[in-house]
LUMDOMI-490773 format. One line per field, with one value per atom (N, C-alpha, C, O): residue in three letters; x, y, z. Coordinates in steps of 0.2 Angstrom, whole numbers. Last residue first. Example, Ala and Ser with C-alpha at 12.3 -4.5 7.8 and 13.67 -1.06 7.14 Angstrom:
BEGIN
type = [SER SER SER SER ALA ALA ALA ALA]
east = [64 68 64 67 66 62 66 71]
north = [-11 -5 0 6 -28 -22 -16 -17]
up = [35 36 39 40 39 39 39 42]
***
This chain:
BEGIN
type = [GLY GLY GLY GLY LEU LEU LEU LEU GLU GLU GLU GLU PRO PRO PRO PRO VAL VAL VAL VAL VAL VAL VAL VAL SER SER SER SER VAL VAL VAL VAL VAL VAL VAL VAL ALA ALA ALA ALA GLU GLU GLU GLU THR THR THR THR MET MET MET MET GLU GLU GLU GLU GLN GLN GLN GLN ASN ASN ASN ASN TRP TRP TRP TRP LEU LEU LEU LEU GLU GLU GLU GLU LEU LEU LEU LEU GLN GLN GLN GLN GLY GLY GLY GLY GLY GLY GLY GLY TRP TRP TRP TRP SER SER SER SER PRO PRO PRO PRO ASP ASP ASP ASP TRP TRP TRP TRP ASP ASP ASP ASP GLU GLU GLU GLU ASN ASN ASN ASN LEU LEU LEU LEU TYR TYR TYR TYR VAL VAL VAL VAL LEU LEU LEU LEU MET MET MET MET ASN ASN ASN ASN LEU LEU LEU LEU ARG ARG ARG ARG ARG ARG ARG ARG THR THR THR THR LEU LEU LEU LEU ASN ASN ASN ASN LEU LEU LEU LEU PHE PHE PHE PHE PRO PRO PRO PRO HIS HIS HIS HIS VAL VAL VAL VAL ASN ASN ASN ASN PHE PHE PHE PHE ASP ASP ASP ASP SER SER SER SER HIS HIS HIS HIS VAL VAL VAL VAL LYS LYS LYS LYS LEU LEU LEU LEU ARG ARG ARG ARG ALA ALA ALA ALA GLY GLY GLY GLY ARG ARG ARG ARG GLY GLY GLY GLY SER SER SER SER GLN GLN GLN GLN HIS HIS HIS HIS GLN GLN GLN GLN GLY GLY GLY GLY GLY GLY GLY GLY GLY GLY GLY GLY ALA ALA ALA ALA LEU LEU LEU LEU PHE PHE PHE PHE PRO PRO PRO PRO ASP ASP ASP ASP PRO PRO PRO PRO ILE ILE ILE ILE LEU LEU LEU LEU GLY GLY GLY GLY THR THR THR THR ILE ILE ILE ILE GLY GLY GLY GLY THR THR THR THR LEU LEU LEU LEU ASN ASN ASN ASN GLU GLU GLU GLU LEU LEU LEU LEU ALA ALA ALA ALA ARG ARG ARG ARG LEU LEU LEU LEU PHE PHE PHE PHE PRO PRO PRO PRO GLY GLY GLY GLY SER SER SER SER ASN ASN ASN ASN CYS CYS CYS CYS ALA ALA ALA ALA SER SER SER SER VAL VAL VAL VAL PHE PHE PHE PHE GLU GLU GLU GLU GLN GLN GLN GLN THR THR THR THR LEU LEU LEU LEU PRO PRO PRO PRO GLY GLY GLY GLY PHE PHE PHE PHE LYS LYS LYS LYS GLU GLU GLU GLU TRP TRP TRP TRP ASP ASP ASP ASP SER SER SER SER GLU GLU GLU GLU THR THR THR THR PHE PHE PHE PHE LYS LYS LYS LYS GLY GLY GLY GLY GLY GLY GLY GLY GLU GLU GLU GLU ILE ILE ILE ILE GLU GLU GLU GLU GLY GLY GLY GLY THR THR THR THR PHE PHE PHE PHE SER SER SER SER GLY GLY GLY GLY GLY GLY GLY GLY MET MET MET MET ARG ARG ARG ARG GLU GLU GLU GLU SER SER SER SER ALA ALA ALA ALA PRO PRO PRO PRO PHE PHE PHE PHE GLU GLU GLU GLU ASP ASP ASP ASP SER SER SER SER LEU LEU LEU LEU LYS LYS LYS LYS ARG ARG ARG ARG LEU LEU LEU LEU THR THR THR THR ALA ALA ALA ALA ALA ALA ALA ALA ASP ASP ASP ASP PHE PHE PHE PHE VAL VAL VAL VAL GLY GLY GLY GLY GLN GLN GLN GLN ILE ILE ILE ILE ALA ALA ALA ALA ILE ILE ILE ILE HIS HIS HIS HIS PRO PRO PRO PRO PHE PHE PHE PHE PRO PRO PRO PRO MET MET MET MET ALA ALA ALA ALA GLN GLN GLN GLN GLN GLN GLN GLN TYR TYR TYR TYR SER SER SER SER ASP ASP ASP ASP ARG ARG ARG ARG GLU GLU GLU GLU ALA ALA ALA ALA SER SER SER SER PHE PHE PHE PHE LYS LYS LYS LYS THR THR THR THR ARG ARG ARG ARG ILE ILE ILE ILE SER SER SER SER HIS HIS HIS HIS MET MET MET MET ASP ASP ASP ASP ILE ILE ILE ILE ILE ILE ILE ILE MET MET MET MET]
east = [566 564 560 557 574 572 570 573 571 576 575 576 568 563 569 570 571 574 570 570 564 563 566 564 563 563 566 572 554 557 558 555 551 553 556 558 548 549 553 558 539 543 544 539 525 529 537 540 513 517 520 519 510 509 511 510 513 507 504 500 530 526 518 516 530 529 526 520 540 534 533 535 543 544 539 534 552 543 547 552 560 560 554 550 566 558 555 551 580 575 570 573 591 586 579 574 600 599 595 596 599 594 596 592 596 603 596 591 595 593 596 600 595 600 597 597 582 587 592 590 565 569 574 573 552 556 560 561 548 548 552 554 529 534 540 539 520 524 529 532 506 513 512 507 494 498 504 508 480 485 490 488 465 472 479 483 453 459 464 466 438 443 449 451 424 427 435 438 418 414 419 418 420 418 414 410 424 416 417 411 432 428 423 418 436 440 432 427 441 437 437 436 455 457 449 450 466 460 459 460 484 479 470 469 488 486 483 481 501 497 496 501 516 514 506 504 516 516 516 516 525 520 520 524 527 527 524 520 542 533 535 540 552 549 543 539 552 555 553 551 536 544 546 544 531 532 537 542 517 525 525 520 510 511 517 522 498 504 506 502 486 491 498 502 477 482 484 485 469 473 480 485 459 456 464 467 460 466 465 468 447 447 456 457 451 449 449 451 459 457 454 455 461 463 457 451 458 456 459 459 465 463 462 464 458 455 455 451 472 467 462 463 486 479 479 482 500 494 485 481 510 507 502 501 512 518 515 517 501 506 512 515 496 493 497 497 506 505 502 504 502 509 511 516 489 492 496 496 491 487 489 490 499 504 499 501 487 495 498 500 479 476 482 483 483 481 482 486 488 482 480 474 500 501 496 497 498 500 500 499 490 488 490 486 503 499 492 490 509 512 508 510 502 501 506 506 502 493 497 492 516 511 505 502 515 521 517 514 506 505 509 506 504 507 504 501 488 493 496 493 475 480 488 493 465 468 473 475 467 470 472 477 468 466 470 476 477 474 470 469 490 487 485 488 495 492 490 489 508 504 500 504 508 511 505 500 512 516 516 520 509 506 513 518 496 502 502 498 493 494 499 504 486 492 496 502 485 485 489 494 488 488 487 488 487 486 489 492 480 486 483 477 479 477 483 487 482 474 473 468 498 493 487 486 504 497 495 490 510 506 502 497 522 518 512 508 522 522 519 513 520 516 524 529 528 529 527 530 538 531 529 527 550 552 542 540 546 549 550 550 547 540 541 538 561 556 547 542 564 567 563 565 558 556 558 555 565 556 555 551 578 576 569 568 575 576 575 571 561 567 569 564 555 553 561 565 562 557 553 550 573 574 569 571 568 575 572 569 557 560 564 561 553 554 560 566 537 543 545 541 525 528 532 533 515 519 520 516 519 517 518 522 535 530 523 521 542 539 539 543 536 540 538 532 533 536 536 537 528 522 528 524 541 534 531 531 547 551 544 542 544 542 543 539 543 535 533 528 553 553 545 544 552 558 557 559 539 539 546 546 545 541 538 536 556 554 550 551 544 551 555 558 535 534 539 537 545 540 538 539 549 556 553 555 538 541 545 543 533 530 533 532 540 542 542 546 532 536 534 528 531 533 536 540 538 532 536 542]
north = [602 604 598 598 595 601 599 595 574 581 588 587 560 566 571 573 551 552 562 566 538 546 548 548 525 526 533 533 511 518 519 515 498 500 506 506 486 493 494 490 473 477 484 487 470 464 466 463 473 477 471 469 471 468 467 463 484 482 477 478 490 485 484 483 506 499 495 497 519 517 511 510 526 520 521 522 539 537 532 533 536 539 537 532 536 540 541 545 536 530 536 542 536 539 537 537 537 534 530 524 548 542 539 534 565 557 552 551 578 573 569 568 594 588 584 584 598 603 596 594 596 592 595 596 599 603 603 607 592 591 598 601 592 596 596 601 581 580 587 588 579 582 581 581 568 571 573 570 566 566 571 577 561 561 561 556 557 560 557 551 559 555 560 566 568 569 562 560 569 565 565 560 579 582 577 578 573 580 580 582 565 563 568 567 560 564 563 562 542 548 550 547 535 535 543 548 537 536 539 545 529 534 532 527 513 518 522 521 507 506 512 515 503 502 502 497 513 509 509 515 525 525 518 518 531 525 526 530 537 537 532 530 538 533 532 528 557 551 547 547 561 564 556 551 569 562 563 567 580 580 574 571 592 584 585 589 601 601 595 593 596 599 601 603 583 587 590 587 574 572 576 573 590 582 578 578 604 599 593 592 611 608 604 601 610 618 614 617 605 603 607 606 610 608 606 605 599 605 603 597 595 594 601 606 592 592 593 593 579 585 588 586 572 573 578 582 575 572 570 567 578 571 569 563 590 586 579 575 599 595 590 586 597 595 592 586 606 597 593 587 619 614 607 604 619 618 615 610 621 616 615 610 635 628 621 617 642 640 633 629 642 638 637 633 636 641 639 635 629 627 633 634 634 627 626 622 646 646 640 639 643 646 647 649 638 634 637 633 650 646 640 637 657 663 656 658 650 650 655 658 650 645 647 645 666 663 657 658 666 670 667 666 647 654 660 658 642 641 649 655 641 641 641 641 642 650 649 652 631 636 643 646 614 622 627 626 602 604 614 618 596 602 605 608 581 585 590 590 570 575 579 580 552 559 563 562 543 545 553 558 531 533 538 536 520 526 528 528 509 510 516 516 506 501 505 505 523 520 514 515 538 533 525 522 555 546 543 546 569 566 558 557 587 579 578 581 601 599 588 584 607 601 602 602 608 614 612 615 598 598 604 606 601 596 595 591 617 612 607 607 622 622 616 613 632 625 624 626 644 643 635 636 640 640 642 642 633 626 631 628 642 640 635 634 645 651 648 650 636 635 643 645 639 633 633 631 651 650 645 645 645 650 650 648 636 634 639 638 638 643 640 640 623 629 630 626 612 615 624 629 607 611 615 621 589 593 600 599 577 584 589 595 563 567 573 572 555 558 563 566 544 548 551 551 532 537 541 541 515 519 525 528 511 507 509 505 518 512 513 515 532 530 524 523 538 531 526 521 551 545 540 536 556 554 548 542 556 554 551 546 564 559 553 548 577 573 566 563 585 580 572 566 596 593 583 577 602 599 596 594 606 600 598 592 616 608 603 597 623 622 616 612 626 625 621 616 632 626 623 617 645 639 633 629 653 649 644 638 651 649 647 642 654 655 650 646 659 652 654 654 672 664 657 653 685 682 674 673]
up = [519 513 511 505 532 529 522 519 531 534 529 523 536 534 536 542 519 526 527 523 512 513 520 526 504 506 509 509 495 496 501 505 497 493 489 483 510 508 501 500 508 508 509 508 508 511 512 516 504 509 513 519 490 495 503 507 485 484 493 497 495 488 489 495 501 503 497 495 507 503 500 494 521 517 516 519 530 525 521 517 544 539 535 537 557 557 548 546 564 561 558 559 567 572 569 573 558 563 567 569 549 549 552 551 558 557 557 561 552 555 554 549 551 552 557 563 553 551 554 560 548 553 549 543 542 546 549 553 526 531 531 527 519 520 524 528 509 514 514 509 499 502 509 512 494 499 498 495 484 484 491 493 484 476 479 478 491 492 488 489 484 482 485 483 495 490 489 494 506 503 497 494 516 508 504 500 528 526 522 520 525 529 530 532 507 514 517 513 505 505 511 516 509 501 501 497 523 521 515 514 521 523 519 515 525 518 524 530 534 535 528 526 547 540 538 541 560 554 549 546 568 564 559 554 584 580 575 577 597 591 587 586 601 602 600 602 602 603 604 610 594 595 594 591 579 580 586 584 570 575 576 574 560 561 566 566 554 556 560 564 539 544 545 541 537 535 542 547 540 539 538 538 534 536 535 530 531 531 536 540 525 533 535 540 512 516 525 530 502 505 513 519 485 490 494 492 469 474 479 481 452 462 463 461 440 444 452 457 434 434 439 444 435 438 438 441 434 426 431 428 442 443 436 433 436 438 437 432 433 426 432 429 446 441 436 434 453 456 451 450 446 447 447 445 452 443 443 440 462 461 453 450 463 464 465 469 458 454 455 451 468 460 457 453 482 478 470 468 492 493 485 484 496 495 492 488 500 492 492 486 514 508 502 498 518 519 512 507 519 516 515 511 528 523 518 512 542 536 531 529 544 541 539 534 547 541 539 534 558 551 546 541 566 565 558 554 567 565 566 567 572 579 575 578 565 568 574 579 559 554 561 562 564 566 562 562 564 557 559 555 572 571 565 561 579 573 576 582 584 590 581 578 590 586 588 592 599 601 596 596 587 595 596 593 576 576 585 590 578 572 572 568 591 587 585 587 597 594 591 589 598 603 603 608 594 591 598 602 596 598 595 594 592 589 595 598 594 595 594 594 602 597 599 605 614 612 605 602 616 620 620 624 607 604 609 607 603 605 605 603 583 593 595 591 573 575 584 589 571 572 575 581 564 571 575 581 552 560 567 572 545 546 555 561 547 551 550 553 538 545 549 555 526 531 537 542 523 525 528 533 522 525 527 532 511 517 520 524 499 502 508 511 492 496 497 497 483 480 485 483 488 486 483 481 484 488 485 480 481 480 482 483 477 483 482 483 475 470 478 482 464 472 467 461 456 458 465 470 468 463 462 466 471 470 467 463 458 460 469 473 444 452 453 451 432 433 441 443 439 434 433 431 442 447 443 444 430 437 441 443 422 421 429 431 433 430 428 429 434 438 435 436 429 426 429 428 432 425 425 419 446 445 436 434 443 446 445 443 436 434 436 432 446 440 438 437 456 459 453 452 448 454 452 447 449 443 446 445 464 458 452 450 478 469 466 464 491 488 481 479 495 502 497 498 494 490 494 494]
***
């Protein structure tokens, strides 16, 4: 089994209040949701940046590469993404977030694999709210980091900023899991 749904349901249930009360908006960073050995194998399948289908060189994002083409994912990556898009996983997310009626994005628009190299930038921004193909409201993002032995001095932390975008309220180090 690629993911342990019983463990995930238990962890998500335990974090429901923390998620819903978090500032500057509902969110959660949970270590140990997925098996570390599985995450390392996913990392082994991760493509080199030059083999990824998308790249960003704009003002907000630069030096970032993405791949959302299902057929280019390795077999374990396909299995993992499928598990995270499954009904049982979505129900666990609904329990965590209180958002009902979640559906997965079959196109992985804005999703899939992302990689930022040394010197890359991702300035403060908001992700899109309306799906570009399905015209549905984007309600939730899930990030799973595959970096092992990350040194916080390198930067690259996920920052969640206040509504006024004047200060980072939360900083999440991009470490494995």
